[in-house]
Backbone as a chain_set.jsonl record, in Angstrom:
{"seq": "XXXXXXXXXXXXXXXXXXXXXXXXXXXXXXXXXXXXXXXXXXXXXXXXXXXXXXXXXXXXXXXXXXXXXXXXXXXXXXXXXXXXXXXXXXXXXXXXXXXXXXXXXXXXXXXXXXXXXXXXXXXXXXXXXX", "coords": {"N": [[17.124, -50.235, 8.19], [16.256, -48.023, 5.689], [14.352, -48.102, 2.924], [13.968, -49.134, -0.733], [15.369, -46.828, -1.539], [17.132, -44.681, -3.825], [18.827, -42.539, -5.747], [17.928, -39.648, -7.696], [19.585, -38.426, -8.904], [21.654, -40.121, -10.04], [19.825, -41.287, -12.007], [19.473, -39.912, -14.469], [20.702, -37.651, -16.028], [20.419, -34.562, -16.867], [19.973, -34.271, -14.071], [21.577, -34.953, -12.283], [23.473, -32.708, -13.553], [22.504, -30.494, -12.437], [22.762, -27.96, -9.55], [22.39, -29.628, -7.071], [21.114, -31.821, -5.379], [18.511, -34.459, -5.97], [16.981, -37.489, -4.27], [14.984, -40.911, -3.417], [13.436, -42.19, -0.824], [11.958, -44.815, 0.589], [10.961, -45.26, 4.575], [10.114, -47.693, 7.264], [7.865, -46.842, 10.066], [9.226, -46.849, 12.655], [11.624, -46.786, 11.814], [11.435, -44.026, 10.961], [10.617, -42.479, 12.796], [13.305, -42.417, 14.103], [14.133, -40.86, 11.896], [13.56, -38.836, 12.201], [14.446, -38.085, 15.109], [17.184, -37.716, 14.817], [18.198, -36.577, 11.993], [20.155, -36.248, 10.627], [22.268, -38.092, 10.972], [21.148, -40.376, 10.288], [20.371, -40.237, 7.355], [23.23, -40.373, 6.263], [23.691, -42.983, 7.149], [22.506, -43.733, 4.86], [23.789, -43.147, 2.928], [23.641, -40.347, 2.273], [24.891, -37.761, 2.82], [25.162, -34.484, 4.472], [26.739, -31.482, 5.205], [27.578, -29.856, 8.247], [26.82, -27.023, 7.865], [24.864, -27.304, 7.01], [20.977, -26.919, 6.723], [18.268, -29.2, 7.8], [15.396, -29.251, 7.068], [12.468, -30.271, 6.918], [9.1, -31.669, 5.953], [5.928, -32.886, 6.79], [3.89, -34.014, 4.671], [1.094, -35.663, 5.604], [0.722, -35.624, 7.961], [-1.342, -36.165, 10.218], [-2.601, -38.564, 9.239], [-0.494, -40.235, 9.027], [-0.211, -40.304, 12.412], [-3.032, -41.387, 13.38], [-2.617, -44.2, 11.692], [-0.526, -45.259, 12.162], [-0.234, -45.085, 14.769], [2.177, -43.236, 17.598], [4.143, -42.91, 16.104], [4.761, -45.243, 15.647], [4.391, -48.626, 13.898], [3.516, -52.244, 13.111], [2.557, -52.28, 10.54], [1.931, -52.334, 8.037], [2.128, -49.339, 7.193], [3.657, -47.388, 5.487], [6.683, -45.084, 4.916], [7.095, -42.843, 2.83], [9.746, -40.434, 1.216], [10.747, -37.65, 0.009], [14.077, -36.175, -0.833], [15.777, -32.751, -1.488], [18.555, -30.823, -2.445], [21.408, -29.327, -0.842], [23.766, -28.459, -2.489], [24.817, -26.018, -4.323], [22.984, -24.852, -2.059], [22.301, -23.823, 0.701], [21.164, -25.799, 1.726], [18.853, -28.822, 2.926], [15.694, -30.293, 2.017], [13.044, -32.289, 2.402], [10.526, -34.054, 2.109], [7.933, -35.827, 3.362], [5.473, -38.201, 2.859], [3.05, -40.425, 4.377], [1.595, -43.447, 3.69], [-0.722, -46.572, 2.569], [1.062, -50.062, 1.865], [-0.897, -51.372, 0.684], [-1.523, -49.452, -1.365], [0.684, -49.273, -2.941], [2.039, -49.503, -6.259], [-0.954, -48.749, -7.0], [-1.693, -47.07, -8.235], [-2.705, -45.465, -11.751], [-0.487, -43.811, -13.666], [-0.037, -40.882, -15.573], [2.694, -40.746, -17.241], [4.798, -38.314, -18.765], [7.118, -38.463, -20.092], [8.368, -41.164, -22.063], [9.385, -43.931, -20.244], [12.706, -45.074, -20.911], [13.788, -43.022, -22.135], [15.226, -39.177, -21.722], [14.585, -36.96, -21.678], [11.301, -34.815, -21.439], [10.039, -35.1, -24.914], [9.427, -31.58, -26.378], [6.588, -29.955, -27.018], [5.027, -30.445, -30.299], [4.76, -27.577, -32.776], [2.199, -25.454, -32.79], [1.45, -23.708, -33.997], [1.034, -21.221, -36.918]], "CA": [[17.339, -49.297, 7.238], [15.576, -47.304, 4.46], [14.543, -49.42, 1.667], [13.761, -47.97, -2.307], [17.09, -46.054, -1.889], [16.896, -43.677, -5.468], [19.438, -41.094, -6.151], [17.488, -39.474, -8.76], [20.748, -37.331, -9.863], [21.916, -40.802, -10.834], [19.216, -41.545, -12.47], [19.244, -38.641, -15.089], [21.821, -36.584, -16.163], [19.796, -33.414, -16.578], [19.633, -33.861, -12.612], [23.35, -34.676, -12.15], [24.344, -31.789, -13.714], [21.507, -29.675, -11.711], [22.904, -28.137, -8.448], [21.868, -29.683, -6.232], [20.255, -33.286, -4.903], [17.33, -35.193, -5.283], [17.258, -38.826, -3.327], [13.639, -40.684, -2.291], [13.006, -43.53, -0.133], [10.624, -45.409, 2.047], [10.84, -46.156, 5.825], [8.367, -47.981, 8.204], [7.371, -45.472, 10.85], [10.119, -46.783, 13.542], [13.077, -45.882, 10.872], [11.115, -42.932, 10.532], [10.423, -41.817, 14.179], [14.134, -42.371, 13.887], [14.996, -40.328, 11.551], [12.991, -37.455, 13.211], [15.208, -38.08, 16.372], [18.277, -37.762, 14.416], [18.206, -36.544, 10.821], [21.692, -35.989, 9.907], [22.908, -39.498, 11.301], [20.204, -41.121, 9.562], [20.833, -39.856, 5.875], [24.533, -40.286, 6.313], [23.256, -44.219, 6.962], [22.035, -44.283, 3.502], [24.865, -42.293, 2.001], [23.725, -39.16, 1.44], [26.391, -36.866, 3.99], [24.889, -33.418, 5.054], [27.441, -30.67, 6.087], [27.19, -29.417, 9.295], [26.413, -25.931, 8.094], [24.033, -26.615, 5.505], [20.488, -28.033, 7.328], [17.484, -29.787, 7.041], [14.187, -28.688, 7.097], [11.448, -31.703, 7.234], [7.13, -31.636, 5.718], [5.234, -34.451, 6.521], [2.26, -33.496, 3.894], [0.313, -36.084, 6.106], [1.237, -36.393, 9.181], [-2.288, -36.813, 10.771], [-2.808, -40.102, 8.728], [0.424, -40.909, 9.87], [-0.146, -40.646, 13.464], [-4.27, -42.174, 13.428], [-2.051, -45.61, 11.27], [0.645, -45.764, 13.53], [0.384, -44.613, 16.888], [3.587, -42.799, 18.37], [5.072, -43.519, 14.529], [5.381, -46.996, 15.564], [3.905, -49.748, 13.977], [4.165, -53.134, 11.993], [1.15, -52.876, 9.783], [2.178, -52.09, 6.707], [2.474, -48.113, 7.324], [4.964, -46.555, 4.878], [6.005, -43.299, 5.078], [7.885, -42.027, 1.844], [10.347, -39.237, 1.658], [11.938, -37.283, -1.58], [15.076, -35.025, -0.158], [16.836, -32.423, -2.398], [19.454, -29.445, -2.048], [23.203, -29.421, -0.379], [24.759, -28.291, -3.561], [24.65, -24.917, -4.496], [21.989, -23.975, -1.225], [22.548, -24.433, 2.756], [19.665, -26.231, 2.735], [18.7, -29.95, 1.883], [14.423, -30.536, 1.671], [12.844, -32.851, 2.931], [8.816, -33.747, 2.343], [7.552, -37.567, 3.658], [4.152, -38.875, 3.075], [2.506, -41.522, 4.913], [0.241, -45.023, 3.074], [-0.107, -47.834, 3.468], [1.341, -51.184, 0.91], [-2.217, -51.576, -0.473], [-1.933, -48.103, -2.408], [1.876, -49.036, -4.13], [1.391, -49.442, -7.676], [-2.798, -48.818, -7.562], [-2.6, -45.118, -9.446], [-2.209, -45.75, -13.24], [0.137, -42.158, -13.679], [0.376, -40.233, -16.478], [4.355, -40.27, -17.203], [5.844, -36.942, -19.516], [7.75, -39.019, -20.934], [8.61, -42.647, -21.69], [11.144, -44.074, -18.782], [13.979, -44.638, -21.554], [14.413, -41.099, -22.33], [16.072, -38.438, -20.614], [13.253, -35.578, -20.762], [9.968, -34.892, -22.316], [9.724, -33.515, -25.906], [8.965, -29.795, -26.407], [4.918, -29.745, -27.234], [4.869, -29.842, -31.646], [3.761, -26.106, -33.026], [1.057, -25.366, -33.213], [1.433, -21.929, -34.582], [1.061, -21.608, -38.382]], "C": [[16.89, -49.283, 6.004], [15.618, -48.34, 3.569], [14.069, -48.485, -0.016], [14.477, -46.778, -2.37], [16.794, -45.628, -3.367], [17.527, -42.545, -5.316], [18.897, -40.838, -7.341], [18.96, -38.883, -9.585], [21.741, -38.927, -10.375], [21.198, -41.294, -11.707], [19.152, -40.929, -13.862], [20.315, -37.178, -14.865], [21.404, -35.291, -16.111], [19.884, -33.489, -15.016], [20.507, -34.031, -11.891], [23.639, -33.65, -12.269], [23.523, -30.253, -12.732], [22.64, -29.171, -9.992], [22.635, -28.244, -7.41], [21.444, -31.404, -6.233], [18.989, -33.712, -4.636], [17.292, -36.807, -4.908], [15.79, -38.939, -3.127], [13.82, -42.226, -1.992], [12.079, -44.057, 0.905], [11.442, -46.033, 2.728], [9.589, -46.521, 6.58], [8.435, -46.589, 8.626], [8.531, -45.727, 12.504], [11.231, -46.806, 13.206], [12.628, -44.377, 11.215], [10.902, -41.596, 11.54], [12.435, -41.989, 14.629], [14.942, -41.868, 13.727], [14.376, -39.168, 11.66], [14.034, -37.011, 14.33], [16.856, -37.317, 15.796], [18.535, -37.541, 13.007], [19.365, -36.406, 10.057], [22.633, -37.529, 9.719], [22.649, -40.592, 10.832], [20.586, -41.414, 8.557], [21.948, -40.481, 5.644], [25.105, -41.805, 6.061], [23.17, -44.742, 5.848], [22.922, -43.995, 1.985], [24.401, -41.044, 1.723], [23.886, -38.685, 2.967], [25.977, -35.632, 3.462], [25.743, -32.019, 5.736], [26.861, -29.85, 7.017], [26.126, -27.793, 9.096], [25.334, -26.02, 6.865], [22.206, -27.635, 6.908], [18.969, -28.445, 6.575], [16.283, -29.668, 7.647], [13.611, -30.333, 6.586], [9.632, -30.734, 7.214], [7.353, -32.468, 5.702], [3.812, -33.288, 6.23], [0.731, -33.86, 5.337], [0.002, -36.782, 7.734], [-0.232, -37.048, 10.151], [-2.747, -38.241, 10.676], [-2.211, -41.229, 9.293], [0.254, -41.401, 11.36], [-1.752, -41.058, 13.723], [-3.368, -43.738, 12.766], [-1.126, -45.375, 11.125], [1.309, -44.471, 14.391], [1.475, -43.856, 16.856], [4.592, -42.992, 17.186], [5.888, -44.737, 14.682], [4.395, -48.044, 15.247], [3.857, -51.09, 13.08], [2.947, -53.364, 11.209], [0.781, -52.587, 8.367], [2.065, -50.802, 6.132], [3.114, -47.972, 6.632], [4.765, -44.656, 4.639], [7.397, -43.202, 3.592], [8.525, -40.731, 1.396], [11.299, -38.744, 0.052], [12.756, -35.744, -0.204], [15.761, -34.48, -1.375], [17.877, -31.441, -2.113], [20.799, -30.627, -1.764], [24.2, -29.867, -1.495], [25.344, -26.215, -2.869], [24.404, -23.834, -2.992], [22.709, -24.722, 0.066], [21.86, -25.136, 3.139], [19.076, -27.908, 2.012], [17.568, -30.033, 2.614], [14.135, -32.0, 1.983], [10.632, -32.835, 3.163], [8.527, -35.666, 2.324], [5.932, -37.623, 3.262], [3.459, -40.052, 3.756], [1.479, -42.632, 3.703], [0.31, -45.77, 3.292], [0.322, -49.063, 2.032], [0.375, -51.302, 0.178], [-2.214, -50.374, -1.37], [-0.103, -48.694, -3.624], [1.189, -49.753, -5.751], [-0.086, -49.746, -8.188], [-2.815, -48.198, -8.511], [-1.884, -45.748, -10.561], [-2.217, -43.625, -12.895], [0.271, -42.007, -15.127], [1.92, -39.58, -17.043], [4.114, -38.992, -18.463], [6.559, -37.756, -19.955], [7.979, -40.611, -21.0], [10.38, -42.923, -20.71], [12.825, -44.4, -19.209], [14.167, -43.317, -21.661], [14.757, -40.576, -21.023], [15.054, -37.405, -20.134], [12.423, -35.99, -21.945], [10.691, -33.913, -23.829], [9.256, -32.377, -25.933], [7.873, -30.457, -27.12], [5.762, -29.292, -29.206], [4.346, -28.108, -31.78], [3.143, -26.103, -33.123], [0.18, -24.094, -33.974], [0.887, -22.479, -36.502], [0.949, -20.591, -38.921]], "O": [[17.005, -50.235, 5.232], [16.481, -49.199, 3.391], [13.929, -47.266, -0.114], [14.234, -45.849, -3.14], [16.137, -46.42, -4.043], [16.972, -41.566, -4.818], [19.2, -41.627, -8.236], [19.173, -39.015, -10.79], [22.625, -38.675, -11.193], [21.876, -41.949, -12.498], [18.591, -41.739, -14.6], [20.536, -36.269, -14.065], [21.996, -34.644, -15.247], [19.85, -32.326, -14.614], [20.523, -33.438, -10.812], [24.165, -33.155, -11.272], [24.108, -29.195, -12.505], [23.201, -30.094, -9.402], [22.554, -27.294, -6.631], [21.559, -32.055, -7.271], [18.366, -33.547, -3.587], [17.918, -37.353, -5.817], [15.109, -37.961, -2.819], [14.217, -43.144, -2.709], [11.639, -43.516, 1.919], [12.283, -46.864, 2.385], [8.482, -45.983, 6.598], [8.814, -45.576, 8.038], [8.572, -44.83, 13.347], [12.089, -46.849, 14.088], [13.443, -43.6, 11.713], [10.955, -40.383, 11.338], [12.69, -41.5, 15.729], [16.017, -41.815, 14.325], [14.906, -38.312, 10.952], [14.414, -35.848, 14.468], [17.468, -36.477, 16.455], [19.247, -38.451, 12.582], [19.376, -36.478, 8.828], [23.347, -37.932, 8.8], [23.367, -41.592, 10.795], [21.115, -42.507, 8.36], [21.856, -41.301, 4.73], [26.091, -42.151, 5.411], [23.554, -45.881, 5.583], [22.858, -44.319, 0.799], [24.89, -40.585, 0.69], [23.272, -39.057, 3.967], [26.205, -35.389, 2.276], [25.308, -31.569, 6.796], [25.842, -29.196, 6.792], [25.152, -27.456, 9.769], [25.039, -25.155, 6.041], [22.37, -28.611, 7.64], [18.574, -28.214, 5.433], [16.174, -30.015, 8.823], [14.242, -31.242, 6.048], [9.15, -29.822, 7.886], [8.261, -33.101, 5.164], [3.163, -32.443, 6.847], [-0.11, -33.104, 5.822], [-0.538, -37.734, 8.297], [-0.21, -38.16, 10.678], [-3.148, -38.957, 11.594], [-2.583, -42.314, 9.739], [0.475, -42.573, 11.664], [-1.739, -41.054, 14.954], [-3.529, -44.624, 13.606], [-0.641, -45.219, 10.005], [2.231, -43.68, 14.588], [1.862, -43.789, 15.689], [5.783, -43.217, 17.403], [6.962, -45.148, 14.243], [3.6, -48.407, 16.114], [4.347, -50.804, 11.987], [2.367, -54.449, 11.188], [-0.295, -52.604, 7.769], [1.925, -50.704, 4.913], [3.937, -48.818, 6.982], [3.949, -43.756, 4.44], [8.547, -43.609, 3.754], [7.707, -39.837, 1.176], [12.135, -39.321, -0.644], [12.337, -34.95, 0.638], [16.265, -35.224, -2.216], [17.877, -31.387, -0.883], [21.101, -31.777, -2.083], [24.97, -30.82, -1.618], [25.807, -25.611, -1.901], [24.976, -22.786, -2.688], [23.365, -25.747, 0.253], [21.631, -25.397, 4.32], [18.93, -28.085, 0.802], [17.754, -29.931, 3.827], [15.011, -32.846, 1.802], [9.838, -32.167, 3.826], [8.868, -36.482, 1.468], [5.32, -36.624, 3.639], [3.597, -40.906, 2.881], [0.656, -42.094, 2.962], [1.138, -46.191, 4.1], [-0.318, -48.759, 1.026], [0.571, -51.357, -1.036], [-3.091, -50.403, -2.234], [0.033, -48.44, -4.821], [0.128, -50.302, -6.05], [-0.479, -50.453, -9.116], [-3.526, -48.364, -9.502], [-0.826, -46.374, -10.493], [-2.962, -42.759, -12.437], [0.66, -42.936, -15.834], [2.223, -38.399, -17.214], [3.0, -38.97, -18.986], [6.468, -37.257, -21.076], [7.763, -41.274, -19.986], [11.533, -42.507, -20.592], [13.824, -44.211, -18.514], [14.97, -42.716, -20.947], [14.708, -41.02, -19.876], [14.715, -37.044, -19.007], [12.527, -36.811, -22.857], [11.343, -32.876, -23.947], [8.308, -32.303, -25.151], [8.122, -31.453, -27.801], [6.58, -28.408, -29.465], [3.644, -27.559, -30.931], [2.845, -27.037, -33.867], [-0.959, -23.757, -34.299], [0.561, -23.544, -37.027], [0.933, -20.543, -40.151]]}, "num_chains": 1, "name": "protein.A"}
């Protein structure tokens, strides 16, 4: 079962009000292979229910890296495949972008956030017109 499943619509009222879902989750290579074989059923196990008339599209950003670090998409070496999925409300598509990396990169990079985590959205920049 995937881990770190986050419903960003639940985390943000702004996204919740939009006519689409936004989700995040992590998989092991073995789990990702199961996802590729049966995406609708795999997503349903996480609670993401995609109707039959809604297509699922998946983009693998670094397919070659995943192949090199998890040959055959099978590995128990710390390879992680992160996924962001969205759509399926007013659009008849649920798009997933997948990105592979290893556990050593989790929390390694400093990010410049657009706003404090406690805030719902970024405040508009102050006007410099005078």
